[in-house]
C-alpha positions as CSV (number, residue, x, y, z in Angstrom):
1,M,0.0,0.0,0.0
2,P,1.2,3.5,-0.6
3,L,2.6,5.4,2.3
4,D,0.5,8.2,3.8
5,A,3.0,9.5,6.3
6,P,1.8,12.8,7.9
7,R,3.6,15.9,6.5
8,R,3.5,18.8,8.9
9,L,4.3,22.2,7.3
10,I,6.5,24.4,9.5
11,G,7.4,28.0,9.2
12,T,11.2,27.8,9.0
13,A,12.8,29.4,6.0
14,L,15.6,27.7,4.0
15,V,18.4,30.1,3.0
16,A,19.8,28.8,-0.2
17,M,20.4,25.2,0.7
18,S,20.9,25.6,4.4
19,L,18.5,25.1,7.3
20,V,18.4,28.0,9.7
21,A,17.6,27.0,13.2
22,S,18.3,28.6,16.6
23,T,19.5,25.2,18.1
24,P,20.8,22.3,16.0
25,A,18.6,19.2,16.4
26,G,21.6,17.2,17.5
27,V,22.4,19.4,20.5
28,A,20.3,18.5,23.6
29,A,21.1,18.2,27.3
30,S,18.2,16.1,28.6
31,P,18.1,12.3,28.7
32,V,16.1,10.5,26.0
33,T,14.4,7.1,26.3
34,L,15.1,4.6,23.6
35,A,12.5,2.3,22.1
36,A,14.6,-0.6,23.3
37,G,13.9,0.5,26.9
38,A,17.4,1.8,27.7
39,S,18.1,5.4,28.7
40,V,21.1,7.3,27.5
41,T,22.2,11.0,27.7
42,A,21.6,12.8,24.5
43,T,25.1,14.4,24.8
44,A,26.6,10.9,25.0
45,L,25.3,9.8,21.6
46,P,24.7,12.1,18.6
47,E,21.3,12.3,17.1
48,A,21.0,11.3,13.5
49,T,19.7,14.5,12.1
50,T,20.6,16.8,9.2
51,F,22.6,18.9,11.7
52,T,25.0,16.3,12.8
53,E,28.0,14.3,11.6
54,L,28.2,10.7,12.6
55,S,31.2,8.3,12.9
56,G,31.6,4.6,13.3
57,L,28.6,3.7,11.1
58,P,28.6,1.9,7.8
59,Q,28.4,3.6,4.4
60,D,25.8,2.9,1.7
61,T,28.0,1.1,-0.8
62,D,25.3,0.6,-3.4
63,T,24.8,4.3,-3.9
64,Y,23.0,4.0,-7.3
65,G,21.0,1.0,-6.5
66,K,17.2,1.0,-6.6
67,L,15.6,1.2,-3.2
68,S,12.6,-1.0,-2.5
69,G,10.4,1.9,-1.3
70,V,10.1,0.3,2.2
71,V,10.4,3.1,4.8
72,V,10.2,3.1,8.6
73,H,9.3,5.6,11.2
74,P,10.3,5.4,14.9
75,A,7.4,6.3,17.2
76,R,10.0,7.5,19.7
77,T,13.7,7.9,19.7
78,V,15.6,4.7,18.9
79,A,19.2,3.6,19.1
80,V,21.3,3.3,15.9
81,Y,23.9,0.6,15.7
82,A,26.9,-0.1,13.4
83,L,26.0,-3.8,13.6
84,P,23.0,-5.6,14.9
85,G,23.5,-6.5,18.5
86,G,26.5,-4.1,18.9
87,K,26.7,-1.0,21.0
88,P,24.6,2.1,20.1
89,A,26.5,4.7,18.0
90,A,23.7,7.3,17.7
91,T,20.0,7.9,18.2
92,L,17.3,8.5,15.6
93,P,14.6,10.9,16.8
94,A,10.9,10.5,15.9
95,K,10.7,14.0,14.5
96,Q,13.1,16.5,12.8
97,L,12.5,19.8,11.0
98,G,8.9,19.7,12.2
99,S,8.2,16.5,10.3
100,Q,8.0,12.8,11.3
101,T,11.2,11.0,10.6
102,W,10.7,8.4,7.8
103,V,13.9,6.7,6.5
104,P,14.4,4.2,3.7
105,V,15.4,0.6,4.4
106,V,18.5,-0.6,2.5
107,E,19.0,-4.0,4.1
108,T,17.0,-6.3,6.3
109,R,18.0,-8.9,8.9
110,K,15.7,-10.8,11.3
111,G,14.5,-8.2,13.8
112,W,16.6,-5.4,12.2
113,Y,16.6,-2.8,9.5
114,R,19.6,-0.9,8.0
115,V,18.4,2.5,7.0
116,L,19.7,5.6,5.2
117,L,20.4,8.4,7.7
118,P,20.1,12.2,7.1
119,S,23.4,13.1,8.7
120,K,26.9,13.7,7.4
121,P,28.8,12.1,5.9
122,N,26.6,11.5,2.9
123,H,25.5,7.9,2.4
124,V,25.8,7.1,6.1
125,T,23.6,4.2,7.3
126,G,22.8,2.5,10.5
127,W,21.0,-0.5,12.0
128,I,17.8,0.0,14.1
129,K,15.6,-2.6,15.8
130,A,12.4,-3.4,13.9
131,K,10.3,-3.7,17.0
132,G,8.2,-0.6,17.6
133,L,8.7,0.9,14.2
134,K,5.9,1.9,11.8
135,K,6.5,0.4,8.4
136,A,5.1,1.4,5.0
137,R,6.0,1.4,1.3
138,S,6.3,4.4,-0.9
139,R,5.5,3.7,-4.6
140,Y,7.1,7.0,-5.6
141,R,10.6,7.9,-6.5
142,A,12.4,11.0,-7.9
143,I,15.3,10.7,-10.3
144,V,17.6,13.7,-11.0
145,K,20.1,13.4,-13.9
146,L,22.7,16.1,-13.3
147,G,24.3,16.0,-16.8
148,A,20.9,16.3,-18.5
149,K,19.7,18.7,-15.8
150,Q,16.5,16.7,-15.7
151,L,14.1,15.6,-13.0
152,T,11.6,12.7,-13.4
153,V,9.1,11.6,-10.8
154,M,7.6,8.1,-10.9
155,N,4.6,6.5,-9.1
156,A,5.4,2.8,-9.5
157,S,5.6,2.4,-13.3
158,K,3.7,5.6,-14.0
159,K,5.7,8.6,-15.0
160,L,4.2,11.7,-13.4
161,G,6.4,14.1,-15.3
162,T,9.8,15.1,-16.5
163,W,11.2,18.6,-16.1
164,T,14.3,20.6,-16.9
165,V,15.8,21.8,-13.7
166,A,18.8,23.8,-12.3
167,V,21.6,22.0,-10.5
168,G,24.8,22.7,-8.6
169,G,27.5,24.7,-10.2
170,P,31.1,23.5,-10.8
171,E,32.4,24.7,-7.4
172,T,29.2,23.7,-5.5
173,P,28.0,20.6,-7.1
174,T,24.8,18.7,-6.3
175,P,25.8,15.5,-4.4
176,T,25.2,12.2,-6.2
177,G,23.8,8.9,-5.0
178,R,20.6,7.7,-3.5
179,T,19.0,9.7,-0.7
180,F,15.4,10.5,0.4
181,L,12.8,13.1,1.0
182,L,13.4,14.2,4.6
183,A,10.9,16.9,5.3
184,L,8.4,19.4,3.8
185,M,8.7,23.0,4.9
186,S,6.6,26.1,4.2
187,P,8.4,29.4,4.8
188,K,6.3,31.9,6.8
189,E,7.5,34.9,4.8
190,K,7.3,35.0,1.0
191,T,10.6,33.9,-0.5
192,Y,12.0,32.3,-3.7
193,S,9.9,29.2,-3.2
194,P,6.6,28.5,-1.4
195,L,7.8,25.1,-0.4
196,I,11.2,23.7,0.6
197,L,11.8,19.9,0.4
198,P,15.0,19.1,2.3
199,L,16.7,15.8,1.4
200,G,18.9,13.4,3.4
201,T,22.1,14.7,1.8
202,H,24.5,17.6,2.0
203,S,26.8,19.7,-0.1
204,P,30.1,18.0,-0.8
205,T,32.0,21.3,-0.8
206,L,30.2,23.6,1.7
207,D,30.3,22.7,5.3
208,T,27.7,25.3,6.1
209,F,25.7,28.0,4.2
210,G,23.6,30.9,5.5
211,G,24.0,29.6,9.0
212,G,22.7,26.1,8.4
213,P,24.4,22.7,7.8
214,G,24.4,22.8,4.0
215,T,21.4,20.5,3.5
216,V,20.5,20.0,-0.1
217,A,16.8,20.5,-1.1
218,F,14.3,20.6,-3.9
219,H,12.7,24.1,-4.2
220,G,11.2,26.4,-6.7
221,W,12.7,29.5,-8.3
222,P,11.0,32.7,-9.7
223,D,13.3,33.1,-12.7
224,R,12.7,30.3,-15.2
225,K,15.9,31.2,-17.1
226,V,17.9,29.2,-14.6
227,F,16.4,25.9,-15.6
228,G,18.8,23.9,-17.7
229,K,21.8,25.4,-16.1
230,A,24.4,24.4,-13.4
231,V,24.2,27.5,-11.2
232,T,23.0,26.6,-7.7
233,H,24.9,26.1,-4.5
234,G,23.9,22.4,-4.6
235,C,20.1,22.4,-4.4
236,V,17.9,21.4,-7.3
237,R,15.7,24.3,-8.4
238,V,12.5,23.0,-10.1
239,P,9.5,24.5,-12.0
240,A,6.3,25.2,-10.1
241,R,4.5,22.1,-11.4
242,A,7.4,19.8,-10.5
243,L,7.5,21.3,-7.0
244,K,3.8,20.5,-6.5
245,V,4.3,16.9,-7.6
246,L,7.3,16.5,-5.4
247,A,5.4,17.8,-2.4
248,G,2.8,15.1,-2.9
249,M,5.4,12.3,-2.3
250,P,5.4,10.7,1.1
251,L,8.3,11.4,3.5
252,G,11.1,8.9,3.1
253,T,10.5,8.5,-0.6
254,P,13.7,7.5,-2.4
255,V,15.5,10.1,-4.5
256,L,18.3,9.1,-6.9
257,I,20.7,11.8,-8.0
258,A,22.7,10.5,-11.0
259,P,25.8,12.1,-12.7
């Protein structure tokens, strides 16, 4: 069945490709309770959010492989492991950027899922326990071809549209590989795009931009002359119709960015 994950619109503006927030989501001082029943201090383990950089976790080695569309959501904060049954290396919160956290599954073992995470470095993954997770399947996928400067959105085998887009410039390229739709944001004040769709990936050349962590996103652009050009700081600028279609995808939907 298609995923109908809730998508809460929040009034946080995205400056270029950065997320501006007063406090990074990975910085917290209070204890959190893990779904496994254990309690850890949030400062002892980093949260797997777009604001953090993780270490000691496996990389996604099949970066251009097709994802199954299976996505999971932790009802509350869960531990993230480098290997099933090992020691926790991070935590995955139930919400981030005002939206529920839905992440794609890249590997399954009995009682465990290895999922893509939204943190740095790009393509970082981790194992989470299957117990207590909400599970669904998204039939959607978005494919960006950087060389052709083209976006295609699919719903199962049905093509919903293909559009010419703007991508990262030579010095600030759009990162490649498979990622996912992390959140849906609606800026309070009028800006270059009515909606911002952050992805679970970051600029490979900018550690930060505009005060945020350099998170790459889909968003609109008022000047159509940019479409078909490599001129952005890493984000993918899309036409209004494409933005509307993308906004209809469930959170956690796979996004493939090809060279």
